[in-house]
C-alpha positions as CSV (number, residue, x, y, z in Angstrom):
1,M,156.9,183.5,95.6
2,E,153.9,181.4,96.6
3,R,150.9,180.8,94.3
4,S,147.2,180.2,95.2
5,L,144.1,179.4,93.1
6,I,141.0,181.6,93.4
7,L,137.7,180.7,91.7
8,L,135.1,183.4,91.4
9,K,132.0,181.4,91.7
10,P,128.8,181.6,89.6
11,D,127.1,184.0,92.1
12,C,130.1,186.4,91.8
13,L,129.7,186.5,88.0
14,Q,125.9,186.7,88.2
15,R,126.0,189.6,90.6
16,G,128.6,191.6,88.6
17,L,131.2,191.5,91.3
18,I,134.2,190.2,89.3
19,G,136.0,193.6,89.1
20,K,135.4,194.4,92.8
21,V,136.8,191.1,94.0
22,I,139.8,191.1,91.7
23,T,140.6,194.7,92.6
24,R,140.9,193.7,96.3
25,F,143.6,191.1,95.5
26,E,145.5,193.4,93.3
27,E,145.3,196.3,95.8
28,K,146.6,194.0,98.5
29,G,149.7,193.5,96.3
30,L,149.1,190.0,95.0
31,K,150.0,189.6,91.3
32,I,147.8,187.8,88.8
33,A,149.9,185.1,87.2
34,G,147.0,183.5,85.3
35,M,143.3,184.2,84.7
36,K,140.6,182.7,82.5
37,M,136.8,182.1,82.4
38,A,135.8,178.4,82.3
39,V,132.8,176.2,82.7
40,F,133.1,173.3,85.1
41,D,132.1,169.9,83.8
42,G,131.1,167.0,86.0
43,P,134.6,165.3,86.1
44,T,136.4,168.5,86.8
45,C,133.9,169.3,89.6
46,D,134.4,165.8,91.1
47,E,138.2,166.2,90.9
48,H,138.3,169.7,92.4
49,Y,135.9,168.8,95.2
50,S,137.1,165.2,95.7
51,H,137.4,165.8,99.4
52,L,133.7,166.7,99.6
53,T,132.0,164.1,97.4
54,D,130.8,162.1,100.3
55,K,129.2,165.1,102.1
56,P,125.4,165.4,102.0
57,F,125.6,168.9,100.4
58,F,127.9,167.8,97.5
59,Q,125.1,167.4,94.9
60,N,123.8,170.9,95.6
61,L,127.3,172.3,95.4
62,K,127.9,170.5,92.1
63,K,124.6,171.8,90.7
64,F,125.5,175.3,91.8
65,I,129.1,175.3,90.4
66,L,127.9,173.8,87.1
67,S,125.2,176.5,86.7
68,S,127.4,179.1,85.0
69,P,131.0,180.0,84.2
70,V,133.6,180.7,86.9
71,V,136.7,182.9,86.7
72,C,139.9,181.0,87.5
73,I,142.8,183.1,88.8
74,V,146.3,182.2,89.9
75,V,147.8,184.8,92.2
76,E,151.3,184.9,93.5
77,G,153.0,186.7,96.3
78,K,154.6,186.2,99.7
79,D,152.4,183.8,101.8
80,A,149.7,184.0,99.0
81,V,147.7,181.0,100.3
82,D,147.2,182.4,103.8
83,V,146.8,186.0,102.6
84,V,144.0,185.0,100.2
85,R,142.2,182.9,102.8
86,K,142.2,185.8,105.2
87,M,140.9,188.2,102.6
88,C,138.1,185.8,101.6
89,G,136.9,185.2,105.2
90,V,135.3,182.1,106.6
91,T,133.3,179.8,104.3
92,N,129.9,180.6,106.0
93,S,129.5,184.1,104.8
94,R,127.0,185.0,107.5
95,E,129.9,184.4,110.0
96,A,132.6,186.2,107.9
97,E,134.0,189.4,109.3
98,P,133.1,192.7,107.6
99,G,136.1,193.7,105.5
100,T,136.5,190.2,104.0
101,I,135.2,189.4,100.6
102,R,132.5,187.0,101.9
103,G,131.7,189.3,104.8
104,D,131.1,192.2,102.5
105,F,129.4,190.5,99.5
106,S,127.6,187.3,100.7
107,M,125.1,185.9,103.1
108,S,125.3,182.3,102.1
109,L,127.3,179.2,102.9
110,Q,127.2,177.7,99.4
111,C,126.9,180.9,97.3
112,N,129.8,182.6,99.0
113,I,131.4,184.4,96.0
114,V,134.8,182.8,96.0
115,H,136.9,179.7,96.4
116,A,140.5,179.9,97.7
117,S,143.0,177.1,98.1
118,D,143.4,176.1,101.8
119,S,147.1,175.0,101.7
120,K,150.2,175.2,99.6
121,E,149.8,171.6,98.6
122,R,146.1,172.0,97.6
123,A,146.9,175.2,95.7
124,E,149.5,173.3,93.6
125,K,147.0,170.5,92.9
126,E,144.1,172.9,92.1
127,I,146.2,175.1,89.8
128,G,147.1,171.9,87.9
129,I,143.4,171.1,87.4
130,F,142.5,174.5,85.9
131,F,145.7,175.7,84.2
132,K,148.4,174.3,81.9
133,K,151.9,175.4,82.6
134,D,152.0,177.7,79.6
135,E,148.9,179.6,81.0
136,I,150.8,180.8,84.0
137,F,153.1,183.8,83.7
138,S,156.0,185.3,85.7
139,Y,156.8,188.9,85.0
140,G,158.6,191.7,86.7
141,L,157.3,195.1,87.8
142,V,158.7,198.2,86.1
143,L,158.9,201.3,88.2
144,G,160.5,204.2,86.5
145,N,163.4,202.7,84.5
146,V,164.0,199.8,87.0
147,L,162.7,196.3,86.3
148,Y,162.0,194.4,89.6
149,S,162.2,190.6,89.1
150,P,159.4,188.5,90.5
151,D,162.0,186.7,92.5
152,E,163.1,189.8,94.5
153,K,162.0,190.0,98.1
């Protein structure tokens, strides 16, 4: 199973959309392997957005992401990175398709509700920034009397 990191950004929390967004991922069939609320600090922000620190918008992004807590989520499932990215929609919410999280809940480029890892490699790195190994769980699904292992296809 593949894992991806999702961050529910300050605007998601401030607007009371946490449950609606998490529900979409669960209803799709992705499994939550880890979840917590956290407050970014400057060094964590710089590490997480290291690929953007030289961009002209970085300081505004940093100010925004430091403005309130975020909800950090590790999801797992088949092709989790690509599935999550498609569900989120394009970064500029005004261009995001209806039916995507950004298309349905946001009109902003910066305040676009959610962050999602953009590759398997980036997901692994990002998960390591926000989660310790013992904060991520694998568990099976019980249907009736049958336990389905997380490794089953």
